[in-house]
Structures are given as structure tokens and as C-alpha cells.
C-alpha positions as a Markdown table, in Angstrom:
| # | Residue | x | y | z |
|---|---|---|---|---|
| 1 | Unk | -12.8 | -7.6 | -27.1 |
| 2 | Unk | -12.2 | -8.3 | -23.2 |
| 3 | Unk | -11.2 | -6.0 | -21.8 |
| 4 | Unk | -10.7 | -8.1 | -18.0 |
| 5 | Unk | -8.4 | -10.2 | -19.5 |
| 6 | Unk | -5.1 | -7.5 | -20.2 |
| 7 | Unk | -3.3 | -6.6 | -18.0 |
| 8 | Unk | -2.6 | -3.6 | -16.3 |
| 9 | Unk | 0.5 | -2.1 | -18.6 |
| 10 | Unk | -1.6 | -2.9 | -21.8 |
| 11 | Unk | -5.1 | -1.5 | -20.0 |
| 12 | Unk | -2.7 | 1.4 | -19.3 |
| 13 | Unk | -1.8 | 1.6 | -23.0 |
| 14 | Unk | -5.3 | 1.8 | -24.4 |
| 15 | Unk | -6.7 | 4.5 | -21.6 |
| 16 | Unk | -3.3 | 6.5 | -23.0 |
| 17 | Unk | -4.6 | 5.9 | -26.3 |
| 18 | Unk | -7.9 | 7.2 | -25.9 |
| 19 | Unk | -9.5 | 4.6 | -25.7 |
| 20 | Unk | -13.1 | 5.4 | -23.0 |
| 21 | Unk | -14.4 | 1.5 | -23.3 |
| 22 | Unk | -11.1 | 1.1 | -21.3 |
| 23 | Unk | -11.0 | 4.3 | -19.3 |
| 24 | Unk | -14.8 | 3.6 | -18.3 |
| 25 | Unk | -13.4 | -0.5 | -17.2 |
| 26 | Unk | -11.2 | 0.9 | -14.7 |
| 27 | Unk | -13.9 | 3.8 | -13.2 |
| 28 | Unk | -15.8 | 0.7 | -13.5 |
| 29 | Unk | -13.7 | -1.6 | -11.4 |
| 30 | Unk | -12.3 | 1.0 | -8.8 |
| 31 | Unk | -14.1 | 3.9 | -8.0 |
| 32 | Unk | -15.9 | 1.5 | -5.4 |
| 33 | Unk | -12.7 | 0.7 | -4.2 |
| 34 | Unk | -11.4 | 4.2 | -3.7 |
| 35 | Unk | -14.9 | 5.0 | -2.3 |
| 36 | Unk | -13.8 | 2.4 | 0.7 |
| 37 | Unk | -10.4 | 3.2 | 1.2 |
| 38 | Unk | -12.1 | 7.3 | 1.3 |
| 39 | Unk | -14.3 | 6.3 | 4.1 |
| 40 | Unk | -11.0 | 5.5 | 6.1 |
| 41 | Unk | -10.0 | 8.5 | 5.6 |
| 42 | Unk | -13.1 | 11.4 | 5.9 |
| 43 | Unk | -16.2 | 10.9 | 7.0 |
| 44 | Unk | -17.8 | 12.8 | 4.3 |
| 45 | Unk | -19.0 | 11.5 | 1.3 |
| 46 | Unk | -18.9 | 13.9 | -0.6 |
| 47 | Unk | -15.4 | 14.9 | -0.7 |
| 48 | Unk | -14.9 | 10.7 | -0.9 |
| 49 | Unk | -16.9 | 11.0 | -4.2 |
| 50 | Unk | -15.5 | 14.9 | -5.4 |
| 51 | Unk | -11.9 | 12.9 | -4.8 |
| 52 | Unk | -12.6 | 9.8 | -7.2 |
| 53 | Unk | -14.4 | 12.7 | -10.0 |
| 54 | Unk | -11.2 | 14.3 | -10.0 |
| 55 | Unk | -9.1 | 11.6 | -9.9 |
| 56 | Unk | -10.7 | 9.6 | -13.0 |
| 57 | Unk | -11.2 | 13.6 | -14.5 |
| 58 | Unk | -7.4 | 14.8 | -14.4 |
| 59 | Unk | -6.4 | 10.9 | -14.8 |
| 60 | Unk | -8.2 | 10.9 | -18.7 |
| 61 | Unk | -7.1 | 15.0 | -19.7 |
| 62 | Unk | -2.9 | 13.8 | -18.2 |
| 63 | Unk | -3.1 | 10.7 | -20.2 |
| 64 | Unk | -0.3 | 10.6 | -22.5 |
| 65 | Unk | 1.8 | 12.1 | -19.7 |
| 66 | Unk | 1.2 | 10.0 | -16.9 |
| 67 | Unk | 3.0 | 7.4 | -16.1 |
| 68 | Unk | 1.8 | 4.0 | -14.6 |
| 69 | Unk | 4.5 | 1.2 | -13.5 |
| 70 | Unk | 2.9 | -1.8 | -12.5 |
| 71 | Unk | -0.9 | -1.1 | -10.9 |
| 72 | Unk | -3.0 | 1.1 | -11.9 |
| 73 | Unk | -5.1 | 1.0 | -8.4 |
| 74 | Unk | -2.3 | 1.2 | -7.1 |
| 75 | Unk | -2.0 | 3.9 | -8.6 |
| 76 | Unk | -5.2 | 5.4 | -8.6 |
| 77 | Unk | -5.6 | 4.9 | -4.6 |
| 78 | Unk | -2.5 | 6.9 | -4.4 |
| 79 | Unk | -4.0 | 9.4 | -6.1 |
| 80 | Unk | -6.6 | 9.1 | -4.6 |
| 81 | Unk | -5.0 | 9.7 | -0.6 |
| 82 | Unk | -3.2 | 13.4 | -1.8 |
| 83 | Unk | -6.1 | 14.5 | -3.6 |
| 84 | Unk | -9.1 | 13.7 | -0.8 |
| 85 | Unk | -5.9 | 14.1 | 2.1 |
| 86 | Unk | -5.2 | 18.3 | 0.3 |
| 87 | Unk | -9.0 | 18.4 | -0.2 |
| 88 | Unk | -9.3 | 17.7 | 3.7 |
| 89 | Unk | -6.6 | 20.5 | 5.7 |
| 90 | Unk | -7.7 | 22.9 | 3.2 |
| 91 | Unk | -10.7 | 22.4 | 4.7 |
| 92 | Unk | -9.9 | 22.7 | 8.0 |
| 93 | Unk | -6.9 | 25.2 | 7.6 |
| 94 | Unk | -9.8 | 27.3 | 5.6 |
| 95 | Unk | -11.2 | 28.1 | 9.2 |
| 96 | Unk | -8.6 | 29.6 | 10.5 |
| 97 | Unk | -8.2 | 31.8 | 7.0 |
| 98 | Unk | -11.3 | 33.6 | 7.9 |
| 99 | Unk | -10.9 | 34.6 | 10.8 |
| 100 | Unk | -7.9 | 37.7 | 11.2 |
| 101 | Unk | -4.8 | 37.4 | 13.0 |
| 102 | Unk | -5.1 | 40.2 | 14.5 |
| 103 | Unk | -8.6 | 39.8 | 16.0 |
| 104 | Unk | -6.8 | 36.3 | 17.3 |
| 105 | Unk | -3.9 | 37.7 | 18.5 |
| 106 | Unk | -6.0 | 40.4 | 20.2 |
| 107 | Unk | -8.4 | 37.0 | 22.4 |
| 108 | Unk | -5.6 | 36.6 | 24.2 |
């Protein structure tokens, strides 16, 4: 069966039912779009790639509970942006967490 002829909701139903070919098709068709979008948000190539893999892992693992209403691409972009922004904020916030607050106050 040619998956390119399927609409998003039918394709999503196949993923929910465990169709690995449908999942691979979605990964192949959208991972590059996610990467390009990630480059606008972040300069760290490995962080972008990690977020892409994390989102697809999450989608496969939670596929029976996730709801895609119209567009798989829109869902992936939204999930990817949330994951990437979360990772970036952890990195930025993490650098401050390494310095005890007492030391910061002493320098002021």
C-alpha cells in the first residue's frame, strides 16, 4: 500500500494500531522539516536532533493516548517546539543552579 495517498487521520490511525511502516513514513517525511524549524530556535545541532528523536519516541510510546485532530505535521511541530524550548531552558537555567544562592548573594 502506498502511504503517500493516505490522509493524515488515516495515517494516524495506522500508527495508533502499531503500523511501523506508517510510523517510519511519518518520520521520514517530517524529521527534516522539524530539523529546519529547530534551526530557527536553536543553534545546537545535537539538541535539535535529540528533540526530534525524543518527540518521535514519545509519539510511538504514547500513540494510543495521543489525539491528532487534523494534521500530523502540526502536531509534531508543536510537540517538537515544546520539547526543544524545554531543553534549552534547562540548559540555561542549569548553569545558574550550579552556583549556590549564598555565593551569589555574597558577591552582591
